[in-house]
The first five atom37 places (N, CA, C, CB, O) and aatype in JSON, in Angstrom:
{
  "aatype": [12, 16, 16, 0, 16, 0, 7, 10, 2, 10, 19, 19, 0, 7, 3, 7, 14, 10, 1, 14, 10, 13, 14, 5, 0, 1, 7, 12, 10, 14, 1, 6, 6, 10, 18, 0, 10, 12, 6, 1, 0, 15, 19, 19, 19, 4, 14, 15, 1, 1, 3, 7, 10, 14, 19, 19, 4, 0, 6, 0, 12, 0, 8, 0, 1, 14, 19, 19, 0, 15, 0, 19, 7, 7, 10, 14, 3, 12, 19, 1, 3, 7, 6, 16, 7, 10, 10, 19, 15, 14, 1, 3, 14, 0, 0, 10, 1, 0, 0, 9, 3, 1, 10, 10, 0, 3, 0, 6, 10, 1, 1, 1, 10, 7, 1, 0, 0, 1, 6, 17, 9, 0, 6, 10, 4, 3, 17, 3, 1, 19, 10, 3, 1, 16, 10, 3, 0, 18, 1, 0, 0, 10, 1],
  "atom_mask": [
    [1, 1, 1, 1, 1],
    [1, 1, 1, 1, 1],
    [1, 1, 1, 1, 1],
    [1, 1, 1, 1, 1],
    [1, 1, 1, 1, 1],
    [1, 1, 1, 1, 1],
    [1, 1, 1, 0, 1],
    [1, 1, 1, 1, 1],
    [1, 1, 1, 1, 1],
    [1, 1, 1, 1, 1],
    [1, 1, 1, 1, 1],
    [1, 1, 1, 1, 1],
    [1, 1, 1, 1, 1],
    [1, 1, 1, 0, 1],
    [1, 1, 1, 1, 1],
    [1, 1, 1, 0, 1],
    [1, 1, 1, 1, 1],
    [1, 1, 1, 1, 1],
    [1, 1, 1, 1, 1],
    [1, 1, 1, 1, 1],
    [1, 1, 1, 1, 1],
    [1, 1, 1, 1, 1],
    [1, 1, 1, 1, 1],
    [1, 1, 1, 1, 1],
    [1, 1, 1, 1, 1],
    [1, 1, 1, 1, 1],
    [1, 1, 1, 0, 1],
    [1, 1, 1, 1, 1],
    [1, 1, 1, 1, 1],
    [1, 1, 1, 1, 1],
    [1, 1, 1, 1, 1],
    [1, 1, 1, 1, 1],
    [1, 1, 1, 1, 1],
    [1, 1, 1, 1, 1],
    [1, 1, 1, 1, 1],
    [1, 1, 1, 1, 1],
    [1, 1, 1, 1, 1],
    [1, 1, 1, 1, 1],
    [1, 1, 1, 1, 1],
    [1, 1, 1, 1, 1],
    [1, 1, 1, 1, 1],
    [1, 1, 1, 1, 1],
    [1, 1, 1, 1, 1],
    [1, 1, 1, 1, 1],
    [1, 1, 1, 1, 1],
    [1, 1, 1, 1, 1],
    [1, 1, 1, 1, 1],
    [1, 1, 1, 1, 1],
    [1, 1, 1, 1, 1],
    [1, 1, 1, 1, 1],
    [1, 1, 1, 1, 1],
    [1, 1, 1, 0, 1],
    [1, 1, 1, 1, 1],
    [1, 1, 1, 1, 1],
    [1, 1, 1, 1, 1],
    [1, 1, 1, 1, 1],
    [1, 1, 1, 1, 1],
    [1, 1, 1, 1, 1],
    [1, 1, 1, 1, 1],
    [1, 1, 1, 1, 1],
    [1, 1, 1, 1, 1],
    [1, 1, 1, 1, 1],
    [1, 1, 1, 1, 1],
    [1, 1, 1, 1, 1],
    [1, 1, 1, 1, 1],
    [1, 1, 1, 1, 1],
    [1, 1, 1, 1, 1],
    [1, 1, 1, 1, 1],
    [1, 1, 1, 1, 1],
    [1, 1, 1, 1, 1],
    [1, 1, 1, 1, 1],
    [1, 1, 1, 1, 1],
    [1, 1, 1, 0, 1],
    [1, 1, 1, 0, 1],
    [1, 1, 1, 1, 1],
    [1, 1, 1, 1, 1],
    [1, 1, 1, 1, 1],
    [1, 1, 1, 1, 1],
    [1, 1, 1, 1, 1],
    [1, 1, 1, 1, 1],
    [1, 1, 1, 1, 1],
    [1, 1, 1, 0, 1],
    [1, 1, 1, 1, 1],
    [1, 1, 1, 1, 1],
    [1, 1, 1, 0, 1],
    [1, 1, 1, 1, 1],
    [1, 1, 1, 1, 1],
    [1, 1, 1, 1, 1],
    [1, 1, 1, 1, 1],
    [1, 1, 1, 1, 1],
    [1, 1, 1, 1, 1],
    [1, 1, 1, 1, 1],
    [1, 1, 1, 1, 1],
    [1, 1, 1, 1, 1],
    [1, 1, 1, 1, 1],
    [1, 1, 1, 1, 1],
    [1, 1, 1, 1, 1],
    [1, 1, 1, 1, 1],
    [1, 1, 1, 1, 1],
    [1, 1, 1, 1, 1],
    [1, 1, 1, 1, 1],
    [1, 1, 1, 1, 1],
    [1, 1, 1, 1, 1],
    [1, 1, 1, 1, 1],
    [1, 1, 1, 1, 1],
    [1, 1, 1, 1, 1],
    [1, 1, 1, 1, 1],
    [1, 1, 1, 1, 1],
    [1, 1, 1, 1, 1],
    [1, 1, 1, 1, 1],
    [1, 1, 1, 1, 1],
    [1, 1, 1, 1, 1],
    [1, 1, 1, 1, 1],
    [1, 1, 1, 0, 1],
    [1, 1, 1, 1, 1],
    [1, 1, 1, 1, 1],
    [1, 1, 1, 1, 1],
    [1, 1, 1, 1, 1],
    [1, 1, 1, 1, 1],
    [1, 1, 1, 1, 1],
    [1, 1, 1, 1, 1],
    [1, 1, 1, 1, 1],
    [1, 1, 1, 1, 1],
    [1, 1, 1, 1, 1],
    [1, 1, 1, 1, 1],
    [1, 1, 1, 1, 1],
    [1, 1, 1, 1, 1],
    [1, 1, 1, 1, 1],
    [1, 1, 1, 1, 1],
    [1, 1, 1, 1, 1],
    [1, 1, 1, 1, 1],
    [1, 1, 1, 1, 1],
    [1, 1, 1, 1, 1],
    [1, 1, 1, 1, 1],
    [1, 1, 1, 1, 1],
    [1, 1, 1, 1, 1],
    [1, 1, 1, 1, 1],
    [1, 1, 1, 1, 1],
    [1, 1, 1, 1, 1],
    [1, 1, 1, 1, 1],
    [1, 1, 1, 1, 1],
    [1, 1, 1, 1, 1],
    [1, 1, 1, 1, 1]
  ],
  "atom_positions": [
    [[45.45, 256.86, 129.32], [44.34, 256.65, 128.71], [44.23, 255.21, 128.31], [44.23, 257.53, 127.65], [43.63, 254.95, 127.27]],
    [[44.77, 254.18, 129.06], [44.49, 252.83, 128.64], [43.22, 252.4, 128.82], [45.26, 251.96, 129.24], [42.65, 251.62, 128.06]],
    [[42.65, 252.99, 130.0], [41.08, 252.67, 130.61], [40.39, 253.17, 129.52], [40.53, 253.45, 132.14], [39.62, 252.43, 128.91]],
    [[40.54, 254.21, 129.21], [39.63, 254.94, 128.14], [39.63, 254.29, 126.92], [40.05, 256.35, 127.84], [38.68, 254.53, 126.18]],
    [[40.58, 253.42, 126.53], [40.68, 252.99, 125.11], [40.67, 251.48, 125.37], [42.06, 253.56, 124.25], [41.2, 250.82, 124.48]],
    [[40.22, 250.86, 126.31], [40.54, 249.33, 126.13], [39.18, 248.72, 125.23], [40.72, 248.47, 127.83], [38.01, 249.1, 125.26]],
    [[39.72, 247.78, 124.54], [38.96, 247.13, 123.68], [38.62, 248.0, 122.27], [0.0, 0.0, 0.0], [37.78, 247.61, 121.46]],
    [[39.43, 249.27, 122.12], [39.07, 249.79, 120.79], [40.23, 249.51, 119.72], [38.77, 251.35, 120.9], [41.31, 249.07, 120.11]],
    [[40.01, 249.77, 118.45], [41.19, 249.68, 117.5], [41.84, 251.11, 117.74], [40.72, 249.39, 115.81], [41.37, 252.12, 117.23]],
    [[42.97, 251.13, 118.57], [43.65, 252.26, 118.87], [44.89, 252.4, 117.96], [44.0, 252.25, 120.29], [45.51, 251.4, 117.62]],
    [[45.19, 253.48, 117.62], [46.87, 253.87, 116.73], [46.89, 255.04, 117.27], [47.08, 254.0, 114.81], [46.14, 256.01, 117.2]],
    [[48.21, 254.71, 118.03], [48.96, 255.93, 118.48], [49.98, 256.37, 117.9], [49.37, 255.87, 119.6], [50.93, 255.61, 117.74]],
    [[50.03, 257.66, 117.43], [51.31, 258.16, 116.55], [51.68, 259.25, 117.28], [51.07, 258.59, 114.96], [50.88, 259.91, 117.94]],
    [[52.98, 259.51, 117.19], [53.46, 260.8, 117.85], [54.65, 260.21, 119.01], [0.0, 0.0, 0.0], [54.96, 259.02, 119.07]],
    [[55.16, 261.16, 119.79], [56.19, 260.83, 120.8], [56.01, 261.54, 121.83], [57.5, 260.98, 120.42], [55.19, 262.46, 121.72]],
    [[56.64, 261.37, 123.01], [56.57, 262.35, 124.47], [56.89, 261.19, 125.67], [0.0, 0.0, 0.0], [57.24, 260.01, 125.62]],
    [[56.6, 262.14, 126.77], [56.91, 261.74, 127.79], [56.13, 260.4, 128.36], [56.86, 262.8, 128.48], [56.5, 259.84, 129.39]],
    [[55.22, 260.05, 127.73], [53.9, 259.13, 128.1], [54.15, 257.74, 127.25], [52.26, 259.95, 127.57], [53.58, 256.68, 127.49]],
    [[55.14, 257.97, 126.2], [55.07, 256.91, 125.16], [55.29, 255.44, 125.74], [56.15, 257.21, 124.06], [54.65, 254.49, 125.28]],
    [[56.32, 255.29, 126.87], [56.32, 254.0, 127.42], [55.02, 253.39, 127.77], [57.09, 254.02, 128.52], [54.96, 252.17, 127.85]],
    [[54.01, 254.07, 127.98], [52.7, 253.57, 128.4], [52.1, 252.98, 127.26], [51.8, 254.62, 128.98], [51.09, 252.29, 127.37]],
    [[52.79, 253.26, 125.91], [51.88, 252.76, 124.61], [52.91, 251.99, 123.77], [51.15, 254.13, 123.61], [53.34, 252.44, 122.71]],
    [[53.32, 250.72, 124.32], [54.22, 250.01, 123.5], [54.08, 249.85, 122.04], [54.28, 248.85, 123.96], [55.08, 249.55, 121.39]],
    [[52.95, 250.03, 121.45], [52.34, 249.78, 120.35], [52.42, 251.09, 119.6], [51.0, 249.25, 120.59], [52.01, 251.15, 118.44]],
    [[52.95, 252.18, 120.23], [52.88, 253.55, 119.43], [53.87, 253.57, 118.3], [53.2, 254.81, 120.37], [54.91, 252.91, 118.23]],
    [[53.46, 254.33, 117.54], [54.29, 254.31, 116.19], [55.29, 255.39, 116.02], [53.37, 254.44, 114.98], [56.06, 255.48, 115.07]],
    [[55.22, 256.29, 117.15], [56.41, 257.09, 117.04], [55.9, 258.41, 116.09], [0.0, 0.0, 0.0], [54.77, 258.56, 115.63]],
    [[56.91, 259.21, 115.94], [56.9, 260.1, 115.0], [56.74, 259.79, 113.53], [57.9, 260.69, 115.18], [57.8, 259.45, 113.0]],
    [[55.84, 259.82, 112.85], [55.68, 259.76, 111.34], [55.79, 260.6, 110.34], [54.76, 259.47, 111.09], [55.32, 261.72, 110.52]],
    [[56.31, 260.32, 109.27], [56.21, 261.34, 107.97], [54.86, 261.72, 107.85], [56.65, 260.7, 106.52], [53.96, 260.93, 108.12]],
    [[54.62, 262.98, 107.45], [53.61, 263.73, 107.27], [52.62, 262.83, 106.34], [54.08, 265.09, 106.72], [51.44, 262.74, 106.69]],
    [[53.01, 262.23, 105.28], [52.12, 261.44, 104.49], [51.64, 260.33, 105.06], [52.65, 261.07, 103.38], [50.48, 260.06, 104.73]],
    [[52.25, 259.49, 105.93], [51.74, 258.47, 106.87], [50.8, 258.86, 107.87], [52.76, 257.91, 107.54], [49.79, 258.19, 108.1]],
    [[51.14, 260.11, 108.57], [50.08, 260.59, 109.32], [48.7, 260.75, 108.74], [50.46, 261.73, 109.77], [47.61, 260.3, 109.08]],
    [[49.12, 261.56, 107.73], [47.65, 261.81, 106.87], [46.86, 260.64, 106.6], [47.88, 262.41, 105.41], [45.65, 260.59, 106.83]],
    [[47.58, 259.65, 106.08], [46.75, 258.43, 105.8], [46.03, 258.03, 106.91], [47.52, 257.29, 105.36], [44.82, 257.9, 106.72]],
    [[46.52, 257.76, 108.18], [46.16, 257.44, 109.24], [44.79, 258.32, 109.6], [47.32, 257.54, 110.08], [43.69, 257.87, 109.93]],
    [[45.17, 259.66, 109.45], [43.79, 260.41, 109.96], [42.65, 260.34, 108.77], [44.13, 262.17, 110.34], [41.47, 260.59, 108.99]],
    [[43.17, 259.96, 107.49], [42.07, 259.47, 106.55], [41.13, 258.34, 106.81], [42.64, 259.12, 105.43], [40.01, 258.22, 106.31]],
    [[41.66, 257.6, 107.57], [41.2, 256.23, 108.01], [40.56, 256.24, 109.36], [42.37, 255.24, 108.05], [39.91, 255.26, 109.71]],
    [[40.7, 257.41, 110.24], [40.4, 257.46, 111.31], [38.86, 257.75, 111.67], [41.24, 258.23, 111.74], [38.41, 258.67, 110.98]],
    [[38.04, 257.24, 112.49], [36.85, 257.65, 112.49], [36.65, 258.8, 113.58], [36.02, 256.51, 112.63], [35.62, 259.47, 113.55]],
    [[37.65, 259.06, 114.58], [37.69, 259.85, 115.62], [39.12, 260.16, 115.92], [36.99, 259.28, 116.69], [39.92, 259.25, 116.16]],
    [[39.43, 261.27, 115.91], [41.07, 261.69, 116.54], [41.0, 262.24, 118.07], [41.87, 263.11, 115.53], [40.41, 263.24, 118.48]],
    [[41.67, 261.43, 118.7], [41.7, 261.74, 120.01], [43.07, 262.64, 120.64], [41.54, 260.39, 120.66], [44.23, 262.27, 120.41]],
    [[42.8, 263.65, 121.3], [43.82, 264.58, 121.67], [43.83, 264.68, 123.24], [43.57, 265.99, 120.98], [43.41, 265.73, 123.73]],
    [[44.23, 263.78, 123.99], [44.06, 263.71, 125.43], [45.1, 264.41, 126.1], [44.03, 262.35, 125.92], [45.8, 263.84, 126.94]],
    [[45.27, 265.63, 125.78], [46.37, 266.27, 126.35], [46.22, 266.72, 127.97], [46.62, 267.49, 125.45], [45.17, 267.06, 128.52]],
    [[47.51, 266.64, 128.56], [47.32, 267.58, 129.86], [47.66, 269.0, 130.0], [48.03, 267.08, 130.87], [47.35, 269.79, 130.89]],
    [[48.45, 269.17, 128.8], [48.66, 270.55, 128.55], [49.12, 270.69, 127.01], [49.74, 271.13, 129.59], [49.85, 269.88, 126.44]],
    [[48.49, 272.04, 126.34], [48.89, 271.85, 124.97], [48.68, 273.25, 124.38], [48.05, 270.67, 124.21], [47.55, 273.69, 124.16]],
    [[49.85, 273.97, 124.11], [49.87, 275.23, 123.73], [49.31, 275.67, 122.37], [0.0, 0.0, 0.0], [48.58, 276.65, 122.21]],
    [[49.72, 274.83, 121.4], [49.54, 274.93, 119.95], [49.13, 273.58, 119.41], [50.83, 275.44, 119.25], [50.01, 272.83, 118.99]],
    [[47.66, 273.16, 119.38], [47.35, 271.92, 118.99], [47.48, 271.67, 117.71], [46.22, 271.63, 119.33], [46.49, 271.77, 116.98]],
    [[48.64, 271.32, 117.21], [48.75, 270.98, 115.58], [48.4, 269.93, 115.17], [49.91, 270.99, 115.03], [48.18, 269.9, 113.96]],
    [[48.23, 268.75, 115.89], [47.78, 267.55, 115.41], [46.18, 267.91, 115.48], [48.34, 266.21, 116.31], [45.54, 267.69, 114.45]],
    [[45.51, 268.41, 116.57], [44.19, 268.71, 116.52], [43.58, 269.41, 115.12], [43.99, 269.56, 117.7], [42.58, 269.06, 114.49]],
    [[44.44, 270.46, 114.84], [44.23, 271.21, 113.63], [44.14, 270.28, 112.54], [45.29, 272.2, 113.37], [43.12, 270.18, 111.86]],
    [[45.25, 269.54, 112.34], [45.48, 268.76, 111.09], [44.21, 267.44, 110.98], [47.2, 268.09, 111.2], [43.86, 266.89, 109.93]],
    [[43.81, 267.22, 112.05], [42.81, 266.22, 112.08], [41.47, 266.94, 111.73], [42.76, 265.5, 113.49], [40.58, 266.33, 111.13]],
    [[41.34, 268.3, 112.12], [40.03, 268.93, 111.99], [40.21, 269.26, 110.0], [39.91, 270.65, 113.3], [39.27, 269.03, 109.23]],
    [[41.25, 269.68, 109.64], [41.53, 269.7, 108.35], [41.13, 268.44, 107.32], [42.88, 269.93, 108.37], [40.71, 268.54, 106.17]],
    [[41.35, 267.4, 107.98], [40.75, 266.31, 107.44], [39.41, 265.67, 107.64], [41.46, 265.55, 107.66], [39.04, 264.52, 107.38]],
    [[38.82, 266.6, 108.11], [37.33, 266.58, 108.55], [36.89, 265.47, 109.63], [36.46, 266.35, 107.26], [35.76, 264.97, 109.67]],
    [[37.81, 265.19, 110.4], [37.9, 264.26, 111.58], [37.46, 264.9, 112.76], [39.27, 263.73, 111.81], [38.05, 265.81, 113.35]],
    [[36.16, 264.23, 113.15], [35.72, 264.86, 114.65], [36.91, 264.72, 115.6], [34.37, 264.0, 115.39], [37.68, 263.8, 115.34]],
    [[37.19, 265.52, 116.68], [38.11, 265.49, 117.52], [37.67, 265.34, 119.03], [38.85, 266.59, 117.27], [36.85, 266.19, 119.4]],
    [[38.02, 264.5, 119.86], [37.73, 264.48, 121.2], [39.16, 264.89, 121.84], [37.13, 263.01, 121.67], [40.26, 264.36, 121.67]],
    [[38.82, 266.01, 122.64], [40.17, 266.8, 123.26], [39.88, 267.11, 124.71], [40.55, 268.33, 122.45], [38.73, 267.21, 125.13]],
    [[40.99, 267.28, 125.49], [41.13, 267.64, 126.79], [40.75, 269.14, 126.5], [42.61, 267.3, 127.47], [41.02, 269.8, 125.5]],
    [[40.05, 269.52, 127.62], [39.82, 271.05, 127.62], [41.07, 271.64, 128.4], [38.31, 271.48, 128.4], [40.94, 272.1, 129.53]],
    [[42.17, 271.6, 127.82], [43.5, 272.36, 128.32], [44.03, 273.01, 127.31], [44.6, 271.52, 128.89], [43.85, 272.62, 126.16]],
    [[44.83, 274.19, 127.65], [45.83, 274.71, 126.8], [45.03, 275.74, 125.59], [0.0, 0.0, 0.0], [44.19, 276.62, 125.79]],
    [[45.55, 275.33, 124.48], [44.75, 275.84, 123.11], [43.68, 275.18, 122.58], [0.0, 0.0, 0.0], [43.06, 275.5, 121.57]],
    [[43.47, 274.11, 123.4], [42.2, 273.13, 122.5], [40.99, 273.55, 122.51], [41.92, 271.71, 122.98], [40.21, 273.4, 121.57]],
    [[40.7, 274.2, 123.73], [39.31, 274.99, 124.03], [39.06, 275.9, 122.81], [39.38, 275.97, 125.47], [38.0, 275.94, 122.19]],
    [[40.25, 276.67, 122.54], [40.19, 277.77, 121.44], [39.78, 276.97, 120.18], [41.68, 278.6, 121.2], [39.01, 277.47, 119.36]],
    [[40.25, 275.83, 120.06], [40.14, 275.3, 118.6], [39.08, 274.39, 118.37], [41.37, 274.61, 118.15], [38.47, 274.44, 117.3]],
    [[38.77, 273.54, 119.25], [37.68, 272.39, 119.42], [36.27, 273.44, 119.91], [38.25, 270.98, 120.86], [36.4, 274.2, 120.87]],
    [[35.42, 273.38, 119.4], [34.06, 274.15, 119.72], [33.41, 272.86, 120.21], [33.18, 275.02, 118.31], [33.21, 271.95, 119.4]],
    [[33.07, 272.73, 121.45], [32.49, 271.5, 122.01], [30.87, 271.56, 121.69], [32.83, 271.41, 123.67], [30.01, 272.34, 122.1]],
    [[30.8, 270.24, 120.68], [29.39, 270.07, 120.34], [29.18, 270.45, 118.79], [0.0, 0.0, 0.0], [28.35, 269.98, 118.01]],
    [[30.0, 271.25, 118.59], [30.19, 271.63, 117.17], [31.24, 271.24, 115.93], [30.32, 272.79, 117.3], [30.99, 271.05, 114.74]],
    [[32.37, 271.21, 116.58], [33.42, 270.5, 115.85], [34.34, 269.63, 116.37], [34.1, 271.28, 115.3], [35.42, 269.33, 115.86]],
    [[33.77, 269.17, 117.61], [34.29, 268.09, 118.23], [33.81, 268.01, 119.73], [0.0, 0.0, 0.0], [32.89, 268.75, 120.06]],
    [[34.34, 267.2, 120.59], [33.99, 267.26, 122.17], [34.89, 267.32, 122.88], [33.32, 266.29, 122.72], [35.83, 266.54, 122.75]],
    [[34.86, 268.2, 123.78], [35.97, 268.39, 124.97], [35.57, 267.96, 126.24], [36.39, 269.84, 125.19], [34.45, 268.2, 126.71]],
    [[36.52, 267.28, 126.86], [36.6, 266.59, 127.98], [37.28, 267.19, 129.11], [37.13, 265.49, 127.71], [38.11, 268.07, 128.86]],
    [[37.03, 266.81, 130.5], [37.97, 267.37, 131.55], [39.26, 266.4, 131.09], [37.36, 267.18, 133.34], [39.28, 265.27, 130.58]],
    [[40.32, 267.3, 131.49], [41.7, 266.5, 131.42], [41.74, 265.55, 132.75], [43.12, 267.62, 131.41], [41.08, 265.67, 133.78]],
    [[42.67, 264.63, 132.42], [42.68, 263.32, 133.16], [41.53, 262.42, 133.71], [43.34, 263.57, 134.17], [41.53, 261.78, 134.76]],
    [[40.68, 262.5, 132.89], [39.18, 261.89, 133.15], [38.92, 260.56, 132.22], [37.94, 263.13, 132.74], [38.18, 260.68, 131.25]],
    [[39.41, 259.56, 132.45], [39.38, 258.58, 131.41], [37.85, 258.16, 131.14], [40.3, 257.32, 131.84], [37.48, 257.93, 129.99]],
    [[37.05, 258.09, 132.12], [35.54, 257.95, 132.15], [35.06, 258.93, 130.93], [34.85, 258.41, 133.72], [34.67, 258.48, 129.85]],
    [[35.12, 260.12, 131.2], [34.7, 261.22, 130.18], [35.15, 261.15, 128.69], [35.21, 262.51, 130.67], [34.48, 261.48, 127.71]],
    [[36.56, 260.6, 128.73], [37.02, 260.63, 127.49], [36.49, 259.37, 126.66], [38.49, 260.74, 127.55], [36.38, 259.32, 125.44]],
    [[36.21, 258.41, 127.53], [35.83, 257.0, 126.83], [34.15, 257.32, 126.42], [36.05, 255.43, 128.1], [33.53, 256.8, 125.49]],
    [[33.72, 258.14, 127.22], [31.99, 258.39, 127.09], [31.89, 259.38, 125.67], [31.19, 259.42, 128.78], [30.96, 259.35, 124.86]],
    [[32.86, 260.1, 125.6], [32.8, 260.82, 124.46], [33.41, 260.22, 123.09], [33.4, 262.0, 124.79], [33.01, 260.68, 122.02]],
    [[34.34, 259.23, 123.12], [34.7, 258.32, 122.14], [33.57, 257.56, 121.71], [35.73, 257.47, 122.58], [33.17, 257.54, 120.54]],
    [[33.06, 256.93, 122.65], [31.82, 255.92, 122.8], [30.56, 256.59, 121.9], [31.34, 255.74, 124.58], [29.89, 256.02, 121.04]],
    [[30.46, 257.89, 122.35], [29.37, 258.76, 121.51], [29.46, 258.93, 120.15], [29.29, 260.08, 121.92], [28.52, 258.73, 119.38]],
    [[30.8, 259.36, 119.77], [31.06, 259.67, 118.27], [31.13, 258.05, 117.53], [32.7, 260.68, 118.08], [30.84, 257.84, 116.35]],
    [[31.5, 257.22, 118.29], [31.73, 255.85, 117.38], [30.36, 255.19, 117.41], [32.98, 254.7, 118.03], [30.16, 254.18, 116.73]],
    [[29.44, 255.71, 118.15], [28.03, 255.04, 117.87], [27.19, 256.01, 116.77], [27.09, 254.89, 119.42], [26.2, 255.59, 116.18]],
    [[27.55, 256.87, 116.65], [26.81, 257.78, 115.9], [27.56, 258.38, 114.42], [26.5, 258.94, 116.94], [27.97, 259.54, 114.35]],
    [[27.64, 257.64, 113.55], [27.91, 257.96, 112.14], [27.63, 259.43, 111.7], [27.1, 257.04, 111.28], [28.46, 260.24, 111.28]],
    [[26.34, 259.62, 111.87], [25.71, 261.1, 111.26], [26.46, 262.25, 112.21], [23.72, 261.24, 111.46], [26.78, 263.29, 111.62]],
    [[26.73, 262.16, 113.46], [27.4, 263.08, 114.25], [28.59, 263.22, 114.04], [27.3, 262.9, 115.4], [29.1, 264.34, 114.11]],
    [[29.3, 262.16, 113.74], [30.8, 262.03, 113.31], [31.02, 263.17, 112.02], [31.16, 260.28, 112.74], [31.78, 264.14, 112.02]],
    [[30.05, 262.7, 110.89], [30.13, 263.45, 109.77], [29.91, 265.01, 109.95], [29.21, 262.89, 108.87], [30.64, 265.83, 109.39]],
    [[28.82, 265.36, 110.78], [28.48, 266.87, 111.05], [29.56, 267.41, 111.81], [27.12, 267.12, 111.85], [29.98, 268.54, 111.57]],
    [[30.02, 266.73, 112.65], [31.17, 267.46, 113.28], [32.62, 267.63, 112.54], [31.41, 266.76, 114.53], [33.37, 268.6, 112.62]],
    [[32.79, 266.54, 111.86], [33.94, 266.59, 110.85], [33.71, 267.73, 109.87], [0.0, 0.0, 0.0], [34.55, 268.63, 109.87]],
    [[32.61, 267.82, 109.0], [32.3, 268.67, 108.26], [32.65, 270.29, 108.99], [30.85, 268.3, 107.91], [33.51, 271.05, 108.53]],
    [[31.93, 270.57, 110.05], [32.03, 271.57, 110.58], [33.44, 272.03, 111.26], [31.06, 271.5, 111.32], [33.68, 273.22, 111.51]],
    [[34.32, 271.0, 111.53], [35.58, 271.21, 111.94], [36.36, 271.34, 110.64], [36.07, 270.11, 112.88], [37.36, 272.03, 110.79]],
    [[36.23, 271.02, 109.79], [37.03, 271.46, 108.38], [36.82, 272.86, 108.15], [36.5, 270.68, 107.0], [37.76, 273.64, 107.97]],
    [[35.49, 273.23, 108.16], [35.11, 274.69, 107.78], [35.88, 275.8, 108.8], [33.37, 274.87, 107.91], [36.48, 276.83, 108.51]],
    [[35.6, 275.16, 110.19], [36.17, 276.11, 111.18], [37.73, 276.33, 110.93], [35.92, 275.55, 112.67], [38.24, 277.45, 110.86]],
    [[38.47, 275.07, 110.81], [39.84, 275.31, 110.9], [40.4, 276.15, 109.43], [40.55, 273.79, 111.13], [41.4, 276.87, 109.37]],
    [[39.56, 275.86, 108.43], [39.89, 276.44, 107.42], [39.68, 278.09, 107.53], [39.19, 275.76, 106.39], [40.58, 278.82, 107.13]],
    [[38.55, 278.62, 108.05], [38.2, 279.99, 108.67], [39.5, 280.4, 109.57], [36.74, 279.9, 109.64], [40.25, 281.34, 109.29]],
    [[39.64, 279.52, 110.7], [40.75, 280.13, 111.63], [42.2, 280.14, 111.12], [40.77, 279.36, 112.94], [43.03, 280.8, 111.75]],
    [[42.5, 279.59, 110.26], [43.83, 279.39, 109.71], [43.98, 280.07, 108.28], [44.11, 277.84, 109.63], [45.01, 280.0, 107.62]],
    [[42.96, 280.67, 107.93], [42.86, 281.45, 106.52], [43.97, 282.24, 106.48], [41.56, 282.37, 106.3], [44.15, 282.83, 107.55]],
    [[44.86, 282.49, 105.57], [46.13, 283.33, 105.48], [45.77, 284.61, 105.46], [47.0, 283.09, 104.32], [46.62, 285.35, 105.95]],
    [[44.6, 285.25, 104.98], [44.51, 286.74, 105.13], [44.09, 286.8, 106.71], [43.33, 287.53, 104.0], [44.77, 287.52, 107.44]],
    [[43.17, 286.19, 107.18], [42.89, 286.5, 108.73], [44.23, 286.21, 109.48], [41.62, 285.5, 109.39], [44.52, 287.06, 110.32]],
    [[44.99, 285.27, 109.35], [46.46, 285.04, 110.02], [47.17, 286.56, 109.69], [47.45, 283.53, 109.19], [47.56, 287.23, 110.64]],
    [[47.3, 286.99, 108.46], [48.1, 287.99, 108.0], [47.41, 289.34, 109.02], [47.98, 288.12, 106.16], [48.02, 289.95, 109.9]],
    [[46.24, 289.51, 108.67], [45.59, 290.66, 109.54], [45.73, 290.52, 111.04], [44.07, 290.74, 109.26], [46.02, 291.5, 111.71]],
    [[45.53, 289.31, 111.59], [45.94, 289.37, 113.01], [47.52, 289.56, 113.32], [45.46, 288.06, 113.67], [47.9, 290.14, 114.33]],
    [[48.28, 289.11, 112.5], [49.77, 289.41, 112.87], [49.93, 290.82, 112.71], [50.86, 288.65, 111.97], [50.61, 291.37, 113.57]],
    [[49.44, 291.54, 111.76], [49.62, 292.92, 111.6], [49.13, 293.59, 112.7], [49.02, 293.42, 110.44], [49.79, 294.45, 113.29]],
    [[48.01, 293.25, 113.04], [47.19, 294.16, 114.36], [48.25, 293.93, 115.5], [45.37, 293.45, 114.94], [48.5, 294.88, 116.23]],
    [[48.9, 292.68, 115.69], [49.45, 292.38, 116.93], [51.01, 293.35, 116.93], [49.61, 290.57, 117.05], [51.54, 293.93, 117.88]],
    [[51.44, 293.22, 115.47], [52.59, 294.24, 115.59], [52.43, 295.81, 115.83], [53.3, 294.14, 114.37], [53.24, 296.51, 116.43]],
    [[51.06, 296.3, 115.18], [50.63, 297.57, 115.33], [50.3, 297.88, 116.79], [49.5, 297.78, 114.46], [50.61, 298.99, 117.21]],
    [[49.77, 297.08, 117.51], [49.47, 296.97, 119.01], [50.81, 297.36, 119.62], [48.96, 295.42, 119.51], [50.95, 298.31, 120.39]],
    [[51.79, 296.53, 119.21], [53.06, 296.48, 120.11], [54.09, 297.76, 119.66], [53.87, 294.88, 119.88], [55.12, 298.07, 120.26]],
    [[53.69, 298.23, 118.8], [54.32, 299.54, 118.37], [53.68, 300.94, 119.0], [54.19, 299.6, 116.79], [54.18, 302.07, 119.05]],
    [[52.37, 300.44, 119.48], [51.79, 301.95, 120.19], [52.3, 302.08, 121.54], [50.05, 302.06, 120.37], [52.01, 303.06, 122.22]]
  ]
}
């Protein structure tokens, strides 16, 4: 990710096998501190190589932040390309940087995608919807 973020005011939170590449990474943070970072972020970037349940992405969307994410795992199910954020090919630093630059250069696009992200994640994670889908899964399993 370093080529994709050269010259940017980058804040890395979290942990994982690639952390040694980012000595400035803050590691795992208390929820309040992570949310404060998201509130200040112009863009949240999820450059995953694989991601089954993209919780950080969902949290960013709940904070009305546009997301730039790799099109892997569960991210394409969560991020609607061009509607709630931007999807890029995994392991493509040039595409990642282009998407970040596009959002940083266009405040109205960031606001529009952020608002849509908040609406979409609220709909996707609505407790009634989650409950209905969980019950449907149990019913299907019992058949």
